[in-house]
N, CA and C atoms as a LAMMPS dump frame, in Angstrom:
ITEM: TIMESTEP
0
ITEM: NUMBER OF ATOMS
654
ITEM: BOX BOUNDS ff ff ff
-5.0000000000000000e+02 5.0000000000000000e+02
-5.0000000000000000e+02 5.0000000000000000e+02
-5.0000000000000000e+02 5.0000000000000000e+02
ITEM: ATOMS id mol type element x y z
1 1 1 N -407.013 -220.887 26.538
2 1 2 C -407.313 -219.651 27.249
3 1 3 C -406.406 -218.505 26.733
4 2 1 N -407.269 -217.1 26.92
5 2 2 C -406.072 -216.397 26.576
6 2 3 C -405.204 -215.95 27.99
7 3 1 N -404.21 -215.505 27.493
8 3 2 C -403.209 -214.94 29.081
9 3 3 C -403.772 -213.648 29.804
10 4 1 N -403.913 -214.054 30.993
11 4 2 C -404.402 -212.618 31.666
12 4 3 C -403.724 -211.403 31.052
13 5 1 N -402.535 -211.407 31.152
14 5 2 C -401.336 -210.076 30.59
15 5 3 C -401.361 -210.725 29.105
16 6 1 N -401.068 -209.682 28.43
17 6 2 C -400.506 -209.616 27.153
18 6 3 C -399.335 -208.85 26.809
19 7 1 N -398.613 -209.126 25.783
20 7 2 C -397.453 -208.256 24.772
21 7 3 C -398.154 -208.198 23.565
22 8 1 N -397.263 -207.205 22.863
23 8 2 C -397.531 -207.262 21.637
24 8 3 C -395.745 -206.763 21.267
25 9 1 N -395.123 -207.509 20.419
26 9 2 C -394.184 -207.572 19.915
27 9 3 C -394.295 -206.73 18.26
28 10 1 N -393.462 -205.632 17.916
29 10 2 C -393.408 -204.898 16.473
30 10 3 C -392.446 -205.981 16.007
31 11 1 N -393.049 -206.338 14.618
32 11 2 C -392.698 -206.932 13.955
33 11 3 C -391.599 -206.2 12.591
34 12 1 N -392.151 -205.334 11.813
35 12 2 C -391.392 -205.057 10.776
36 12 3 C -390.446 -203.925 11.029
37 13 1 N -389.415 -203.66 10.423
38 13 2 C -388.546 -202.565 10.573
39 13 3 C -388.064 -202.375 11.541
40 14 1 N -387.696 -203.157 12.805
41 14 2 C -387.455 -202.926 13.988
42 14 3 C -386.53 -202.234 14.196
43 15 1 N -385.34 -201.802 12.957
44 15 2 C -384.562 -200.256 13.108
45 15 3 C -384.834 -199.499 12.429
46 16 1 N -386.151 -199.27 12.285
47 16 2 C -386.826 -198.087 11.669
48 16 3 C -386.658 -196.906 12.426
49 17 1 N -386.632 -195.796 11.758
50 17 2 C -386.81 -194.453 12.621
51 17 3 C -387.801 -194.061 13.692
52 18 1 N -389.213 -194.907 13.728
53 18 2 C -390.061 -194.819 14.581
54 18 3 C -390.046 -195.557 15.353
55 19 1 N -389.797 -196.782 15.809
56 19 2 C -389.267 -198.165 16.619
57 19 3 C -388.402 -197.066 17.12
58 20 1 N -387.179 -196.751 16.59
59 20 2 C -385.903 -196.784 17.491
60 20 3 C -386.053 -195.353 18.452
61 21 1 N -387.489 -194.745 18.28
62 21 2 C -387.931 -193.658 19.303
63 21 3 C -388.546 -194.046 20.48
64 22 1 N -388.513 -195.321 20.664
65 22 2 C -389.368 -196.107 21.333
66 22 3 C -388.059 -196.261 22.578
67 23 1 N -388.934 -195.669 23.75
68 23 2 C -387.97 -195.632 25.176
69 23 3 C -388.654 -196.784 26.403
70 24 1 N -387.784 -197.993 26.775
71 24 2 C -388.202 -198.5 27.824
72 24 3 C -389.038 -197.716 29.051
73 25 1 N -389.85 -198.072 29.147
74 25 2 C -391.232 -197.067 30.246
75 25 3 C -392.408 -196.263 29.509
76 26 1 N -391.709 -196.084 28.358
77 26 2 C -392.794 -195.333 27.211
78 26 3 C -393.911 -195.79 27.149
79 27 1 N -394.798 -195.153 27.215
80 27 2 C -396.291 -195.595 26.584
81 27 3 C -396.699 -195.546 25.136
82 28 1 N -397.328 -196.156 24.603
83 28 2 C -397.312 -196.389 22.826
84 28 3 C -399.06 -196.872 22.969
85 29 1 N -399.871 -195.721 22.291
86 29 2 C -400.995 -195.665 22.029
87 29 3 C -401.143 -195.969 20.894
88 30 1 N -401.914 -197.358 20.285
89 30 2 C -402.727 -197.191 18.357
90 30 3 C -403.729 -197.866 18.425
91 31 1 N -404.052 -197.89 17.417
92 31 2 C -405.452 -198.41 17.028
93 31 3 C -405.005 -199.604 16.197
94 32 1 N -405.86 -200.703 16.361
95 32 2 C -406.169 -201.732 15.804
96 32 3 C -406.612 -201.698 14.386
97 33 1 N -405.703 -201.636 13.241
98 33 2 C -406.475 -201.383 12.15
99 33 3 C -407.002 -202.815 11.442
100 34 1 N -406.409 -203.698 11.42
101 34 2 C -406.984 -205.063 11.502
102 34 3 C -406.097 -206.265 11.5
103 35 1 N -406.152 -207.931 11.116
104 35 2 C -405.438 -208.617 10.944
105 35 3 C -405.099 -208.95 9.952
106 36 1 N -403.839 -209.168 9.54
107 36 2 C -403.171 -209.737 8.341
108 36 3 C -403.49 -211.406 8.092
109 37 1 N -403.208 -211.882 6.893
110 37 2 C -403.328 -213.413 6.408
111 37 3 C -402.366 -213.995 7.59
112 38 1 N -401.209 -213.561 7.493
113 38 2 C -400.383 -214.528 8.168
114 38 3 C -400.491 -214.593 9.747
115 39 1 N -401.59 -213.813 10.239
116 39 2 C -401.9 -214.149 11.479
117 39 3 C -401.138 -212.522 12.75
118 40 1 N -400.562 -211.725 11.506
119 40 2 C -399.68 -210.478 12.427
120 40 3 C -400.927 -209.153 12.423
121 41 1 N -401.192 -208.148 13.309
122 41 2 C -401.687 -207.13 13.017
123 41 3 C -401.059 -206.169 12.846
124 42 1 N -401.942 -205.051 11.938
125 42 2 C -401.663 -203.995 11.301
126 42 3 C -402.085 -202.799 12.425
127 43 1 N -401.353 -202.328 12.969
128 43 2 C -401.728 -201.234 13.887
129 43 3 C -400.772 -200.22 13.651
130 44 1 N -401.88 -198.779 13.84
131 44 2 C -401.715 -197.358 13.67
132 44 3 C -401.546 -196.494 15.115
133 45 1 N -400.021 -195.751 14.767
134 45 2 C -400.06 -194.939 15.83
135 45 3 C -400.281 -193.273 15.07
136 46 1 N -400.293 -192.51 16.345
137 46 2 C -400.701 -190.81 15.613
138 46 3 C -399.781 -190.925 13.932
139 47 1 N -398.246 -191.289 14.326
140 47 2 C -397.851 -190.674 13.266
141 47 3 C -397.085 -191.997 12.496
142 48 1 N -397.705 -193.365 12.655
143 48 2 C -396.785 -194.438 12.275
144 48 3 C -397.936 -195.353 12.008
145 49 1 N -397.781 -196.225 11.031
146 49 2 C -398.342 -197.597 10.765
147 49 3 C -397.461 -198.809 10.838
148 50 1 N -397.517 -199.652 11.663
149 50 2 C -396.411 -200.655 11.671
150 50 3 C -397.304 -202.195 12.109
151 51 1 N -396.95 -203.373 11.816
152 51 2 C -397.244 -204.428 11.952
153 51 3 C -396.911 -205.025 13.513
154 52 1 N -397.452 -206.085 14.253
155 52 2 C -396.807 -206.753 15.13
156 52 3 C -397.771 -208.115 15.463
157 53 1 N -397.243 -208.847 16.424
158 53 2 C -397.685 -209.988 16.735
159 53 3 C -398.339 -210.13 18.185
160 54 1 N -399.437 -210.491 18.733
161 54 2 C -399.732 -210.344 20.145
162 54 3 C -400.112 -211.898 20.715
163 55 1 N -399.999 -211.561 22.086
164 55 2 C -400.252 -212.643 22.669
165 55 3 C -401.909 -213.006 22.864
166 56 1 N -402.581 -211.697 22.896
167 56 2 C -404.208 -211.919 23.269
168 56 3 C -404.407 -211.483 21.804
169 57 1 N -405.892 -212.044 21.81
170 57 2 C -406.628 -211.596 20.261
171 57 3 C -406.924 -210.229 20.573
172 58 1 N -407.011 -209.658 19.362
173 58 2 C -407.416 -208.483 18.954
174 58 3 C -408.256 -207.95 18.045
175 59 1 N -408.793 -207.127 17.961
176 59 2 C -409.864 -207.164 16.728
177 59 3 C -409.7 -205.663 16.293
178 60 1 N -410.138 -205.215 15.178
179 60 2 C -410.289 -203.899 14.381
180 60 3 C -410.875 -203.252 15.155
181 61 1 N -410.402 -201.937 15.576
182 61 2 C -411.143 -200.683 15.97
183 61 3 C -410.996 -200.608 16.803
184 62 1 N -410.278 -201.736 17.751
185 62 2 C -409.425 -201.682 19.3
186 62 3 C -408.746 -200.487 19.287
187 63 1 N -408.708 -199.762 20.736
188 63 2 C -407.438 -198.897 20.774
189 63 3 C -406.96 -199.529 22.194
190 64 1 N -405.569 -199.54 21.593
191 64 2 C -404.294 -200.382 22.967
192 64 3 C -403.812 -199.284 23.492
193 65 1 N -403.311 -199.686 24.964
194 65 2 C -402.348 -198.562 25.569
195 65 3 C -401.48 -199.507 26.298
196 66 1 N -400.222 -199.714 25.663
197 66 2 C -399.017 -200.458 25.978
198 66 3 C -397.667 -199.76 26.715
199 67 1 N -397.11 -200.365 27.528
200 67 2 C -395.775 -199.681 28.294
201 67 3 C -394.867 -200.708 27.192
202 68 1 N -393.778 -200.074 27.077
203 68 2 C -392.345 -200.753 26.372
204 68 3 C -391.493 -200.894 27.18
205 69 1 N -391.387 -202.644 27.077
206 69 2 C -390.614 -203.089 28.23
207 69 3 C -389.796 -203.673 27.743
208 70 1 N -389.435 -203.421 26.553
209 70 2 C -387.714 -203.757 25.687
210 70 3 C -387.8 -203.056 24.282
211 71 1 N -386.715 -203.284 23.887
212 71 2 C -386.483 -202.738 22.686
213 71 3 C -385.998 -203.501 21.796
214 72 1 N -384.954 -204.326 22.534
215 72 2 C -384.545 -205.127 21.83
216 72 3 C -384.05 -206.689 22.097
217 73 1 N -384.448 -207.72 21.401
218 73 2 C -384.217 -208.072 19.81
219 73 3 C -385.292 -206.69 18.973
220 74 1 N -386.408 -207.266 19.207
221 74 2 C -387.335 -206.451 19.157
222 74 3 C -388.417 -205.644 19.875
223 75 1 N -389.03 -204.263 19.414
224 75 2 C -389.619 -203.865 20.357
225 75 3 C -390.824 -204.477 20.778
226 76 1 N -391.152 -204.322 22.112
227 76 2 C -392.024 -205.311 22.677
228 76 3 C -392.709 -204.367 23.632
229 77 1 N -394.364 -204.389 23.901
230 77 2 C -395.043 -203.432 24.766
231 77 3 C -395.712 -204.666 25.62
232 78 1 N -396.224 -204.329 26.51
233 78 2 C -396.552 -204.756 27.784
234 78 3 C -398.091 -204.177 27.801
235 79 1 N -399.079 -204.923 27.492
236 79 2 C -400.446 -204.291 27.086
237 79 3 C -401.216 -203.779 28.475
238 80 1 N -401.348 -202.431 28.51
239 80 2 C -401.927 -201.871 29.868
240 80 3 C -403.275 -201.984 30.046
241 81 1 N -403.976 -201.477 28.65
242 81 2 C -405.455 -201.409 28.482
243 81 3 C -405.852 -202.018 27.014
244 82 1 N -406.926 -202.311 27.043
245 82 2 C -407.876 -202.249 25.666
246 82 3 C -409.046 -201.829 25.744
247 83 1 N -409.359 -200.851 24.673
248 83 2 C -410.861 -200.271 24.494
249 83 3 C -411.406 -200.333 23.161
250 84 1 N -412.757 -200.716 23.117
251 84 2 C -413.532 -200.889 21.993
252 84 3 C -414.228 -201.913 21.833
253 85 1 N -414.259 -202.114 20.811
254 85 2 C -415.073 -203.396 20.282
255 85 3 C -414.728 -204.863 21.286
256 86 1 N -415.503 -205.403 21.818
257 86 2 C -414.814 -206.892 21.948
258 86 3 C -414.044 -206.847 23.62
259 87 1 N -414.01 -205.238 23.86
260 87 2 C -412.919 -205.244 25.434
261 87 3 C -413.99 -204.52 26.453
262 88 1 N -415.081 -205.146 26.709
263 88 2 C -416.272 -204.561 27.966
264 88 3 C -415.326 -204.912 29.053
265 89 1 N -415.25 -203.837 30.075
266 89 2 C -414.743 -203.92 31.451
267 89 3 C -413.061 -203.653 31.143
268 90 1 N -412.648 -203.265 30.153
269 90 2 C -411.351 -202.867 30.129
270 90 3 C -411.306 -201.582 29.242
271 91 1 N -409.812 -201.074 29.51
272 91 2 C -409.516 -199.666 28.655
273 91 3 C -409.826 -198.496 29.577
274 92 1 N -409.795 -197.305 28.646
275 92 2 C -409.79 -196.002 29.52
276 92 3 C -411.44 -195.276 29.511
277 93 1 N -411.555 -194.817 30.757
278 93 2 C -412.88 -194.338 30.531
279 93 3 C -412.678 -192.569 30.731
280 94 1 N -413.249 -191.701 29.988
281 94 2 C -413.266 -190.1 30.545
282 94 3 C -414.069 -189.624 30.821
283 95 1 N -414.339 -188.81 31.499
284 95 2 C -415.431 -187.718 31.686
285 95 3 C -415.16 -186.444 32.095
286 96 1 N -415.864 -185.192 32.002
287 96 2 C -415.354 -183.821 32.45
288 96 3 C -416.754 -183.307 32.839
289 97 1 N -416.535 -182.208 33.944
290 97 2 C -417.998 -181.719 34.232
291 97 3 C -417.054 -180.281 34.311
292 98 1 N -418.591 -179.493 34.268
293 98 2 C -418.006 -177.666 34.812
294 98 3 C -418.986 -177.292 35.762
295 99 1 N -418.811 -176.906 36.666
296 99 2 C -420.046 -176.541 37.521
297 99 3 C -419.439 -175.022 38.399
298 100 1 N -420.348 -174.317 38.99
299 100 2 C -419.613 -173.087 39.771
300 100 3 C -419.859 -173.542 41.323
301 101 1 N -418.682 -172.892 41.79
302 101 2 C -418.647 -173.491 43.499
303 101 3 C -418.738 -172.059 44.019
304 102 1 N -419.02 -172.135 45.341
305 102 2 C -418.807 -170.884 46.355
306 102 3 C -417.397 -171.104 47.294
307 103 1 N -416.521 -170.123 47.464
308 103 2 C -415.195 -169.982 48.166
309 103 3 C -415.806 -169.098 49.273
310 104 1 N -415.545 -169.314 50.016
311 104 2 C -416.053 -167.846 51.138
312 104 3 C -417.088 -166.77 50.336
313 105 1 N -418.168 -167.385 49.781
314 105 2 C -419.114 -166.553 49.385
315 105 3 C -418.66 -165.71 47.651
316 106 1 N -417.43 -166.53 47.341
317 106 2 C -417.191 -165.967 46.213
318 106 3 C -417.527 -166.708 45.16
319 107 1 N -418.295 -166.299 44.173
320 107 2 C -418.316 -167.494 43.049
321 107 3 C -417.138 -167.98 42.451
322 108 1 N -417.163 -169.313 41.91
323 108 2 C -415.524 -169.77 41.052
324 108 3 C -415.965 -170.776 40.535
325 109 1 N -415.041 -170.908 39.097
326 109 2 C -415.413 -171.624 38.088
327 109 3 C -414.875 -172.805 38.263
328 110 1 N -415.672 -174.293 38.102
329 110 2 C -414.691 -175.416 38.516
330 110 3 C -414.696 -176.246 37.669
331 111 1 N -413.508 -176.8 36.889
332 111 2 C -413.793 -177.943 35.984
333 111 3 C -413.125 -179.244 36.835
334 112 1 N -413.607 -180.318 36.224
335 112 2 C -413.15 -181.427 36.688
336 112 3 C -413.553 -182.754 35.668
337 113 1 N -412.047 -183.468 35.408
338 113 2 C -412.219 -184.19 34.514
339 113 3 C -411.184 -185.806 35.182
340 114 1 N -412.057 -186.79 34.671
341 114 2 C -411.481 -187.988 35.36
342 114 3 C -411.153 -189.004 34.247
343 115 1 N -410.49 -189.762 34.298
344 115 2 C -409.996 -191.122 33.503
345 115 3 C -409.4 -192.398 34.451
346 116 1 N -410.422 -193.398 34.178
347 116 2 C -410.321 -194.678 34.756
348 116 3 C -409.375 -195.491 33.971
349 117 1 N -408.141 -196.267 34.066
350 117 2 C -407.504 -197.286 33.619
351 117 3 C -408.131 -198.816 34.218
352 118 1 N -408.519 -199.569 33.941
353 118 2 C -409.166 -200.643 34.073
354 118 3 C -407.667 -201.777 33.169
355 119 1 N -406.892 -201.909 33.979
356 119 2 C -405.891 -202.956 33.446
357 119 3 C -406.473 -204.098 32.944
358 120 1 N -405.67 -204.796 31.559
359 120 2 C -406.015 -206.059 31.479
360 120 3 C -405.674 -207.446 32.251
361 121 1 N -404.639 -207.097 33.058
362 121 2 C -404.289 -207.807 34.143
363 121 3 C -405.329 -207.65 35.45
364 122 1 N -405.698 -208.99 35.722
365 122 2 C -407.164 -208.391 36.829
366 122 3 C -406.737 -208.056 38.11
367 123 1 N -405.152 -208.832 37.917
368 123 2 C -404.794 -208.855 39.856
369 123 3 C -403.945 -207.279 39.645
370 124 1 N -403.929 -206.744 38.591
371 124 2 C -403.41 -205.154 38.933
372 124 3 C -404.675 -204.204 39.087
373 125 1 N -404.541 -203.404 40.078
374 125 2 C -405.306 -202.362 40.482
375 125 3 C -405.94 -201.298 39.755
376 126 1 N -407.314 -201.103 39.671
377 126 2 C -407.816 -200.114 38.805
378 126 3 C -406.879 -198.867 39.39
379 127 1 N -406.683 -197.946 38.368
380 127 2 C -405.978 -196.493 38.691
381 127 3 C -407.547 -195.645 38.031
382 128 1 N -407.274 -194.431 39.017
383 128 2 C -407.892 -193.415 38.623
384 128 3 C -406.983 -192.037 38.602
385 129 1 N -407.371 -191.417 37.488
386 129 2 C -406.541 -190.003 37.057
387 129 3 C -407.62 -189.001 37.32
388 130 1 N -407.3 -188.018 37.97
389 130 2 C -408.599 -186.622 38.299
390 130 3 C -407.832 -185.495 38.247
391 131 1 N -408.36 -184.419 38.038
392 131 2 C -407.837 -182.946 37.751
393 131 3 C -408.963 -182.066 37.948
394 132 1 N -408.561 -181.329 38.729
395 132 2 C -409.534 -180.408 39.158
396 132 3 C -409.015 -179.073 39.173
397 133 1 N -409.634 -178.112 38.353
398 133 2 C -409.367 -176.763 38.155
399 133 3 C -410.388 -175.771 38.877
400 134 1 N -409.813 -174.895 39.393
401 134 2 C -410.705 -174.013 40.294
402 134 3 C -410.035 -172.513 39.703
403 135 1 N -411.245 -171.677 38.978
404 135 2 C -410.565 -170.101 39.239
405 135 3 C -411.604 -169.081 39.613
406 136 1 N -410.653 -168.499 40.809
407 136 2 C -411.6 -167.622 41.378
408 136 3 C -410.759 -165.948 41.582
409 137 1 N -411.201 -165.164 41.909
410 137 2 C -410.826 -163.807 42.164
411 137 3 C -409.619 -163.721 43.49
412 138 1 N -409.825 -164.842 44.417
413 138 2 C -409.118 -164.531 45.524
414 138 3 C -407.609 -165.599 45.132
415 139 1 N -407.873 -166.684 44.493
416 139 2 C -406.931 -167.855 44.046
417 139 3 C -406.293 -167.836 43.206
418 140 1 N -406.965 -167.212 41.988
419 140 2 C -406.4 -167.159 40.596
420 140 3 C -407.004 -168.568 40.185
421 141 1 N -405.622 -169.228 39.243
422 141 2 C -406.3 -170.318 38.838
423 141 3 C -405.572 -171.401 39.586
424 142 1 N -406.478 -172.181 40.597
425 142 2 C -405.675 -173.214 41.154
426 142 3 C -406.07 -174.578 40.393
427 143 1 N -404.962 -175.614 40.423
428 143 2 C -405.228 -176.69 39.954
429 143 3 C -404.9 -177.872 40.851
430 144 1 N -405.604 -178.678 41.047
431 144 2 C -405.286 -180.072 41.515
432 144 3 C -405.336 -181.45 40.89
433 145 1 N -404.483 -182.095 40.621
434 145 2 C -404.206 -183.169 39.988
435 145 3 C -403.802 -184.418 40.948
436 146 1 N -404.707 -185.413 40.768
437 146 2 C -404.779 -186.901 41.769
438 146 3 C -404.593 -187.885 41.062
439 147 1 N -403.92 -189.094 41.186
440 147 2 C -403.401 -190.394 40.703
441 147 3 C -403.888 -191.434 42.018
442 148 1 N -405.251 -191.749 42.123
443 148 2 C -405.578 -193.026 43.037
444 148 3 C -405.011 -194.636 42.577
445 149 1 N -404.481 -195.213 42.999
446 149 2 C -404.016 -196.611 42.566
447 149 3 C -404.258 -197.646 44.088
448 150 1 N -405.798 -197.648 44.088
449 150 2 C -406.114 -198.5 45.676
450 150 3 C -406.348 -197.801 46.826
451 151 1 N -405.327 -197.945 47.929
452 151 2 C -405.373 -197.077 48.804
453 151 3 C -404.3 -195.897 48.554
454 152 1 N -403.674 -196.119 47.529
455 152 2 C -402.289 -195.079 47.519
456 152 3 C -402.978 -193.7 46.819
457 153 1 N -402.12 -193.216 46.689
458 153 2 C -402.32 -191.593 46.456
459 153 3 C -401.751 -190.716 46.099
460 154 1 N -401.511 -189.902 45.022
461 154 2 C -400.243 -188.854 44.61
462 154 3 C -401.259 -187.725 44.36
463 155 1 N -400.795 -186.543 44.922
464 155 2 C -401.484 -185.336 44.692
465 155 3 C -400.725 -184.221 44.128
466 156 1 N -400.607 -183.334 43.204
467 156 2 C -399.834 -182.833 42.824
468 156 3 C -400.554 -181.381 42.612
469 157 1 N -400.373 -180.367 43.327
470 157 2 C -401.046 -178.798 42.962
471 157 3 C -400.375 -177.94 42.412
472 158 1 N -401.115 -177.178 41.877
473 158 2 C -400.358 -176.278 40.991
474 158 3 C -401.177 -174.962 41.105
475 159 1 N -400.526 -173.55 41.607
476 159 2 C -401.107 -172.15 41.704
477 159 3 C -400.491 -171.29 41.004
478 160 1 N -400.66 -170.253 40.99
479 160 2 C -400.409 -169.084 39.995
480 160 3 C -398.968 -168.2 40.478
481 161 1 N -399.031 -168.532 42.16
482 161 2 C -397.845 -167.35 42.52
483 161 3 C -396.902 -168.315 43.74
484 162 1 N -395.808 -168.155 44.267
485 162 2 C -394.845 -168.716 45.278
486 162 3 C -395.479 -168.625 46.535
487 163 1 N -396.209 -167.478 46.538
488 163 2 C -396.563 -167.153 48.031
489 163 3 C -397.822 -168.412 48.334
490 164 1 N -398.614 -168.137 47.277
491 164 2 C -399.778 -169.295 47.388
492 164 3 C -399.247 -170.756 47.852
493 165 1 N -398.121 -171.145 47.01
494 165 2 C -397.819 -172.408 46.967
495 165 3 C -397.002 -172.531 48.055
496 166 1 N -396.169 -171.342 48.673
497 166 2 C -395.606 -171.694 50.236
498 166 3 C -396.592 -172.05 51.087
499 167 1 N -397.824 -171.091 50.94
500 167 2 C -398.809 -171.345 52.125
501 167 3 C -399.799 -173.137 52.128
502 168 1 N -399.51 -173.761 50.352
503 168 2 C -400.281 -174.891 50.52
504 168 3 C -399.276 -176.074 51.126
505 169 1 N -398.208 -175.668 50.626
506 169 2 C -397.072 -176.539 51.38
507 169 3 C -397.229 -176.79 52.588
508 170 1 N -397.518 -175.935 53.304
509 170 2 C -397.822 -175.986 54.701
510 170 3 C -398.869 -176.682 55.313
511 171 1 N -400.029 -176.637 54.601
512 171 2 C -401.532 -177.509 54.32
513 171 3 C -401.116 -178.471 53.989
514 172 1 N -400.536 -179.144 52.987
515 172 2 C -400.329 -180.425 52.282
516 172 3 C -400.095 -181.188 53.457
517 173 1 N -399.328 -180.619 54.618
518 173 2 C -398.479 -181.422 55.645
519 173 3 C -399.722 -182.093 56.473
520 174 1 N -400.73 -181.277 56.856
521 174 2 C -401.964 -181.791 57.103
522 174 3 C -403.059 -182.446 56.634
523 175 1 N -402.897 -182.094 55.385
524 175 2 C -403.75 -182.916 54.041
525 175 3 C -403.279 -184.691 54.869
526 176 1 N -401.805 -184.671 54.299
527 176 2 C -401.347 -186.068 54.67
528 176 3 C -401.59 -186.612 55.384
529 177 1 N -401.634 -185.836 56.527
530 177 2 C -402.098 -186.617 58.226
531 177 3 C -403.152 -187.463 58.146
532 178 1 N -404.191 -186.167 57.544
533 178 2 C -405.77 -186.347 57.854
534 178 3 C -406.431 -187.517 56.313
535 179 1 N -405.853 -187.735 55.36
536 179 2 C -405.724 -188.811 54.542
537 179 3 C -405.227 -190.14 55.061
538 180 1 N -404.186 -190.337 55.816
539 180 2 C -403.52 -191.282 56.484
540 180 3 C -404.613 -191.875 57.445
541 181 1 N -405.361 -190.912 58.21
542 181 2 C -406.117 -191.447 59.195
543 181 3 C -407.471 -192.031 58.703
544 182 1 N -407.589 -191.554 57.409
545 182 2 C -408.563 -192.047 56.929
546 182 3 C -408.466 -193.293 55.866
547 183 1 N -407.16 -194.009 55.912
548 183 2 C -407.177 -195.125 55.162
549 183 3 C -406.224 -195.134 54.338
550 184 1 N -406.158 -193.884 53.247
551 184 2 C -405.324 -193.937 52.487
552 184 3 C -403.727 -193.365 52.806
553 185 1 N -403.13 -193.44 51.823
554 185 2 C -401.5 -193.728 51.828
555 185 3 C -400.953 -192.908 50.845
556 186 1 N -401.11 -191.354 51.148
557 186 2 C -400.107 -190.504 50.057
558 186 3 C -398.954 -190.834 49.941
559 187 1 N -398.316 -191.38 48.801
560 187 2 C -396.836 -191.332 48.49
561 187 3 C -395.965 -189.974 48.226
562 188 1 N -396.95 -188.772 47.927
563 188 2 C -396.352 -187.906 47.397
564 188 3 C -397.484 -186.703 47.374
565 189 1 N -397.097 -185.556 47.658
566 189 2 C -397.998 -184.164 47.662
567 189 3 C -396.848 -183.184 47.081
568 190 1 N -397.033 -183.061 45.89
569 190 2 C -396.001 -181.709 45.458
570 190 3 C -397.288 -180.412 45.395
571 191 1 N -396.614 -179.469 45.815
572 191 2 C -397.253 -177.966 45.21
573 191 3 C -396.077 -176.951 44.571
574 192 1 N -396.388 -176.806 43.309
575 192 2 C -395.687 -175.716 42.703
576 192 3 C -396.483 -174.959 41.9
577 193 1 N -395.96 -173.772 41.591
578 193 2 C -396.27 -172.652 40.568
579 193 3 C -396.303 -173.233 39.285
580 194 1 N -397.424 -172.888 38.141
581 194 2 C -397.959 -173.25 37.12
582 194 3 C -396.518 -172.952 36.297
583 195 1 N -395.986 -174.067 35.455
584 195 2 C -394.73 -173.451 34.897
585 195 3 C -395.595 -173.178 33.2
586 196 1 N -396.742 -173.72 32.948
587 196 2 C -397.328 -173.34 31.787
588 196 3 C -398.827 -173.466 32.234
589 197 1 N -399.422 -172.58 31.974
590 197 2 C -401.225 -172.661 32.315
591 197 3 C -401.666 -173.693 31.392
592 198 1 N -402.462 -174.811 31.514
593 198 2 C -403.292 -175.465 30.86
594 198 3 C -404.644 -174.715 30.137
595 199 1 N -404.949 -175.076 28.719
596 199 2 C -405.797 -174.408 27.877
597 199 3 C -406.873 -175.193 28.55
598 200 1 N -407.28 -176.135 29.126
599 200 2 C -408.476 -176.99 29.626
600 200 3 C -408.349 -177.891 30.665
601 201 1 N -408.865 -178.256 31.494
602 201 2 C -408.905 -179.204 32.379
603 201 3 C -408.475 -180.524 31.809
604 202 1 N -408.82 -181.112 30.762
605 202 2 C -408.375 -181.856 30.255
606 202 3 C -406.646 -182.071 29.393
607 203 1 N -406.292 -180.526 28.98
608 203 2 C -404.914 -180.617 29.386
609 203 3 C -404.298 -180.973 30.517
610 204 1 N -404.875 -180.28 31.223
611 204 2 C -404.284 -180.73 33.199
612 204 3 C -404.201 -181.895 33.109
613 205 1 N -405.35 -182.75 32.614
614 205 2 C -405.733 -184.337 33.326
615 205 3 C -404.503 -184.617 32.762
616 206 1 N -403.956 -184.821 31.275
617 206 2 C -402.811 -185.244 30.502
618 206 3 C -401.596 -185.045 31.391
619 207 1 N -401.526 -184.028 32.149
620 207 2 C -400.305 -183.763 32.684
621 207 3 C -399.6 -184.541 34.076
622 208 1 N -400.811 -184.768 34.623
623 208 2 C -401.133 -185.812 35.876
624 208 3 C -400.483 -187.071 35.622
625 209 1 N -399.428 -187.352 36.188
626 209 2 C -398.422 -189.078 35.848
627 209 3 C -399.54 -190.329 36.19
628 210 1 N -399.57 -190.959 35.348
629 210 2 C -400.246 -192.022 35.92
630 210 3 C -399.279 -193.222 36.48
631 211 1 N -400.105 -193.993 36.754
632 211 2 C -399.016 -195.195 38.041
633 211 3 C -397.816 -195.538 37.829
634 212 1 N -397.511 -195.718 36.526
635 212 2 C -396.527 -196.408 36.312
636 212 3 C -394.903 -195.296 36.338
637 213 1 N -395.178 -193.845 36.293
638 213 2 C -394.531 -193.227 36.318
639 213 3 C -394.367 -192.477 38.045
640 214 1 N -394.629 -193.057 38.855
641 214 2 C -394.991 -192.314 40.103
642 214 3 C -394.136 -193.529 40.747
643 215 1 N -393.332 -193.06 41.821
644 215 2 C -392.858 -194.274 42.839
645 215 3 C -393.491 -194.293 43.869
646 216 1 N -394.277 -195.284 43.814
647 216 2 C -394.81 -195.668 44.965
648 216 3 C -394.7 -196.08 46.438
649 217 1 N -393.35 -196.072 46.301
650 217 2 C -392.597 -196.902 47.229
651 217 3 C -392.23 -195.66 48.317
652 218 1 N -391.428 -194.535 47.836
653 218 2 C -391.09 -193.559 48.719
654 218 3 C -392.377 -192.965 49.391
């Protein structure tokens, strides 16, 4: 019986320059190139090719997402998701939509992107990450980033002026109360001006924290 959770341990050259850059808590994405005769797996990261042993059976062509749980004596990843061949029901799903909406009779462009992470461990709650960008003459470029984990919610709002950010911070308190009344448990609502305007809603989505980057206790 396959374990419900899995780890991937990097085997070759653990003192090499690429592995040395890994930090505990860091996410690592890789593609399974194939299985070697000795049972190890050959994996490819964007700028690295490495071998590893895995508690779970992997197949060539699958994409894995793991979190570094230790770096000594050998780097070890805890599998968060597996996507691709033979991994029905697991992995990351992404989608993007664009449409026109109206704010006080003013036409605004809206772009929505979302990503669902279905963990390998069935006891871990699915997590959704969403990003919404509204572009209007009145508000400028407004970004709303969400991370949902069960009934918990993290919300990050971005806007173009400090004055609008101040207004939204006041409105955020009312939003938190409304969410709590409807069974949600917002752990944090942040409102900040853009530090760098994203080139697309997908780029903004990549800036929204995943569940492991959020302190859900506070």
